[in-house]
C-alpha positions as semicolon CSV with decimal commas, in nm:
position;residue;x (nm);y (nm);z (nm)
1;X;-2,405;0,951;-0,350
2;X;-2,259;0,716;-0,609
3;X;-1,895;0,612;-0,593
4;X;-1,666;0,461;-0,854
5;X;-1,309;0,340;-0,848
6;X;-1,017;0,495;-1,031
7;X;-1,157;0,595;-1,374
8;X;-0,904;0,422;-1,596
9;X;-1,177;0,313;-1,833
10;X;-1,426;0,595;-1,778
11;X;-1,587;0,756;-2,082
12;X;-1,639;1,084;-1,899
13;X;-1,502;1,388;-2,080
14;X;-1,309;1,473;-1,767
15;X;-1,105;1,158;-1,810
16;X;-1,077;1,143;-2,187
17;X;-0,738;1,203;-2,346
18;X;-0,892;1,292;-2,683
19;X;-0,955;1,650;-2,576
20;X;-0,638;1,703;-2,373
21;X;-0,288;1,784;-2,486
22;X;-0,005;1,603;-2,307
23;X;0,216;1,869;-2,144
24;X;0,575;1,861;-2,267
25;X;0,694;1,862;-1,906
26;X;0,513;1,534;-1,843
27;X;0,701;1,375;-2,131
28;X;1,032;1,502;-1,994
29;X;0,962;1,376;-1,642
30;X;0,844;1,038;-1,771
31;X;1,156;0,999;-1,985
32;X;1,382;1,099;-1,695
33;X;1,221;0,849;-1,458
34;X;1,240;0,574;-1,719
35;X;1,617;0,620;-1,741
36;X;1,646;0,578;-1,363
37;X;1,435;0,261;-1,352
38;X;1,610;-0,043;-1,203
39;X;1,447;-0,359;-1,339
40;X;1,626;-0,618;-1,127
41;X;1,597;-0,706;-0,758
42;X;1,787;-0,455;-0,549
43;X;1,664;-0,479;-0,191
44;X;1,772;-0,623;0,144
45;X;1,464;-0,830;0,223
46;X;1,372;-1,180;0,108
47;X;1,037;-1,330;0,017
48;X;1,109;-1,686;0,127
49;X;1,168;-1,773;0,491
50;X;1,512;-1,906;0,405
51;X;1,686;-1,572;0,378
52;X;2,031;-1,579;0,532
53;X;2,327;-1,348;0,545
54;X;2,422;-1,014;0,688
55;X;2,165;-0,741;0,634
56;X;1,897;-0,975;0,496
57;X;1,548;-0,962;0,645
58;X;1,218;-1,124;0,562
59;X;0,948;-0,919;0,397
60;X;0,699;-0,839;0,674
61;X;0,478;-0,563;0,538
62;X;0,323;-0,472;0,207
63;X;0,139;-0,159;0,098
64;X;-0,145;-0,086;-0,139
65;X;-0,318;0,226;-0,266
66;X;-0,643;0,303;-0,440
67;X;-0,855;0,602;-0,529
68;X;-1,234;0,629;-0,551
69;X;-1,424;0,906;-0,727
70;X;-1,763;1,058;-0,653
71;X;-2,001;1,000;-0,943
72;X;-2,190;1,312;-0,836
73;X;-1,875;1,523;-0,875
74;X;-1,588;1,347;-1,060
75;X;-1,342;1,610;-0,939
76;X;-1,387;1,485;-0,581
77;X;-1,190;1,175;-0,488
78;X;-1,067;0,977;-0,191
79;X;-0,714;0,841;-0,189
80;X;-0,638;0,556;0,051
81;X;-0,315;0,394;0,165
82;X;-0,311;0,064;0,353
83;X;-0,030;-0,150;0,493
84;X;-0,082;-0,522;0,548
85;X;0,108;-0,785;0,739
86;X;0,260;-0,988;0,454
87;X;0,209;-1,321;0,629
88;X;-0,147;-1,280;0,760
89;X;-0,268;-1,010;0,516
90;X;-0,426;-0,827;0,809
91;X;-0,444;-0,448;0,776
92;X;-0,204;-0,288;1,025
93;X;-0,227;0,071;0,901
94;X;-0,467;0,279;0,695
95;X;-0,511;0,643;0,604
96;X;-0,746;0,824;0,367
97;X;-0,781;1,174;0,231
98;X;-1,058;1,356;0,043
99;X;-0,913;1,565;-0,239
100;X;-1,021;1,775;-0,534
101;X;-0,857;1,679;-0,865
102;X;-0,826;1,920;-1,156
103;X;-0,577;1,719;-1,362
104;X;-0,743;1,532;-1,653
105;X;-0,699;1,159;-1,705
106;X;-0,455;1,095;-1,989
107;X;-0,369;0,731;-2,077
108;X;-0,006;0,662;-2,003
109;X;0,023;0,954;-1,762
110;X;-0,203;0,851;-1,476
111;X;0,078;0,909;-1,227
112;X;0,060;1,285;-1,283
113;X;-0,306;1,274;-1,183
114;X;-0,302;1,036;-0,888
115;X;0,056;1,007;-0,757
116;X;0,048;1,341;-0,567
117;X;-0,242;1,208;-0,360
118;X;-0,055;0,893;-0,265
119;X;0,272;1,078;-0,203
120;X;0,104;1,295;0,061
121;X;-0,030;0,985;0,235
122;X;0,317;0,829;0,224
123;X;0,477;1,143;0,366
124;X;0,227;1,140;0,652
125;X;0,308;0,776;0,726
126;X;0,680;0,848;0,709
127;X;0,648;1,142;0,949
128;X;0,472;0,911;1,191
129;X;0,791;0,703;1,211
130;X;0,607;0,377;1,149
131;X;0,849;0,080;1,144
132;X;0,692;-0,072;0,834
133;X;0,739;0,238;0,615
134;X;1,046;0,126;0,411
135;X;0,910;-0,217;0,315
136;X;0,558;-0,089;0,251
137;X;0,692;0,185;0,025
138;X;0,894;-0,064;-0,178
139;X;0,595;-0,290;-0,236
140;X;0,363;-0,008;-0,338
141;X;0,560;0,000;-0,661
142;X;0,435;-0,350;-0,734
143;X;0,079;-0,345;-0,605
144;X;-0,021;0,018;-0,636
145;X;-0,014;0,041;-1,012
146;X;-0,108;-0,289;-1,173
147;X;-0,424;-0,130;-1,313
148;X;-0,216;0,141;-1,477
149;X;0,000;-0,126;-1,634
150;X;-0,314;-0,299;-1,759
151;X;-0,405;0,012;-1,957
152;X;-0,055;0,073;-2,094
153;X;0,032;-0,282;-2,183
154;X;-0,254;-0,342;-2,421
155;X;-0,152;-0,066;-2,657
156;X;0,222;-0,122;-2,696
157;X;0,455;-0,347;-2,891
158;X;0,180;-0,547;-3,057
159;X;0,010;-0,656;-2,735
160;X;-0,357;-0,588;-2,796
161;X;-0,643;-0,703;-2,576
162;X;-0,738;-0,974;-2,822
163;X;-0,381;-1,104;-2,858
164;X;-0,331;-1,128;-2,482
165;X;-0,663;-1,309;-2,447
166;X;-0,565;-1,556;-2,719
167;X;-0,232;-1,624;-2,547
168;X;-0,393;-1,688;-2,212
169;X;-0,666;-1,910;-2,353
170;X;-0,431;-2,115;-2,572
171;X;-0,441;-2,489;-2,501
172;X;-0,073;-2,504;-2,406
173;X;-0,129;-2,234;-2,141
174;X;-0,454;-2,374;-2,002
175;X;-0,315;-2,528;-1,683
176;X;-0,051;-2,272;-1,590
177;X;-0,086;-1,987;-1,343
178;X;0,075;-1,713;-1,548
179;X;0,238;-1,634;-1,879
180;X;0,502;-1,379;-1,967
181;X;0,383;-1,117;-2,213
182;X;0,637;-1,071;-2,490
183;X;0,592;-0,792;-2,742
184;X;0,670;-0,794;-3,113
185;X;1,015;-0,655;-3,031
186;X;1,096;-0,963;-2,826
187;X;1,099;-0,769;-2,499
188;X;0,916;-0,912;-2,198
189;X;0,677;-0,639;-2,086
190;X;0,499;-0,812;-1,802
191;X;0,296;-1,114;-1,702
192;X;-0,069;-1,217;-1,709
193;X;-0,167;-1,403;-1,395
194;X;-0,462;-1,615;-1,283
195;X;-0,467;-1,476;-0,932
196;X;-0,721;-1,706;-0,766
197;X;-0,912;-2,029;-0,822
198;X;-1,223;-1,978;-1,030
199;X;-1,095;-1,649;-1,172
200;X;-1,077;-1,667;-1,550
201;X;-1,000;-1,300;-1,604
202;X;-0,625;-1,244;-1,558
203;X;-0,459;-0,956;-1,383
204;X;-0,148;-0,798;-1,527
205;X;0,178;-0,755;-1,342
206;X;0,478;-0,542;-1,431
207;X;0,817;-0,488;-1,277
208;X;0,860;-0,235;-1,000
209;X;1,154;-0,003;-0,943
210;X;1,428;-0,226;-0,796
211;X;1,189;-0,523;-0,814
212;X;1,217;-0,783;-1,091
213;X;0,920;-0,922;-1,278
214;X;0,966;-1,265;-1,118
215;X;0,957;-1,113;-0,769
216;X;0,659;-0,895;-0,860
217;X;0,464;-1,199;-0,980
218;X;0,547;-1,391;-0,662
219;X;0,441;-1,104;-0,436
220;X;0,111;-1,066;-0,621
221;X;0,054;-1,442;-0,612
222;X;0,104;-1,451;-0,234
223;X;-0,135;-1,164;-0,167
224;X;-0,437;-1,281;-0,367
225;X;-0,718;-1,424;-0,157
226;X;-0,948;-1,308;-0,436
227;X;-0,886;-1,192;-0,792
228;X;-0,751;-0,853;-0,688
229;X;-0,440;-0,849;-0,466
230;X;-0,547;-0,798;-0,105
231;X;-0,362;-0,467;-0,047
232;X;-0,544;-0,309;-0,341
233;X;-0,875;-0,475;-0,251
234;X;-0,856;-0,342;0,104
235;X;-0,755;0,005;-0,016
236;X;-1,050;0,004;-0,256
237;X;-1,298;-0,103;0,014
238;X;-1,173;0,161;0,255
239;X;-1,157;0,444;0,001
240;X;-1,517;0,381;-0,101
241;X;-1,635;0,370;0,260
242;X;-1,440;0,681;0,361
243;X;-1,576;0,878;0,066
244;X;-1,929;0,763;0,147
245;X;-1,898;0,882;0,508
246;X;-1,710;1,207;0,455
247;X;-1,850;1,353;0,134
């Protein structure tokens, strides 16, 4: 059985938006959530080990999600949730689920296809009363969806693939770790980051709900042993293996 990761770039008809109408309800939900988005830091934990003050704690855990699809049957997928110790990047929790997906892939609306899978895994973890649930949930916003952001970013506000590549390869940006991606409107939409030594292909980072872009970049930077942030890398490895064994 062949396995592939989340089909954000798949040419399969099942995943193509050309033949699928975007439901009006999706647009309404997306617009409603956008209005509720908090783009600045609004949490009690700190990244640095210098956090002081009442109610302030250090970030101890970080979560990641991924989904793998069967190439034999693209409607069959495995969603995986992992939680890592933020300091050691060791996996302290994992859970996977085989599901059948009948929602088509539509660019810009991937959450309607994949989020229900991850929400069920999160609910299961929450019901287990695991102490790391609140922090892991917060960080999933950052690390769970950077690939989605990659797809969205390159088609908005003048930021095409070629323009982003030119920015990152420009001589003045050659020796820096990341650059902010600013659209034609002047708005900062995200950042392109060299996540590890020897990696010339950047990853793309966006804000999370209640997490600023600067904090998101720092979290991603601290969790990259390889090009892909470790929570997502581990979720990908485990989702592939689970699907291979159970389907």
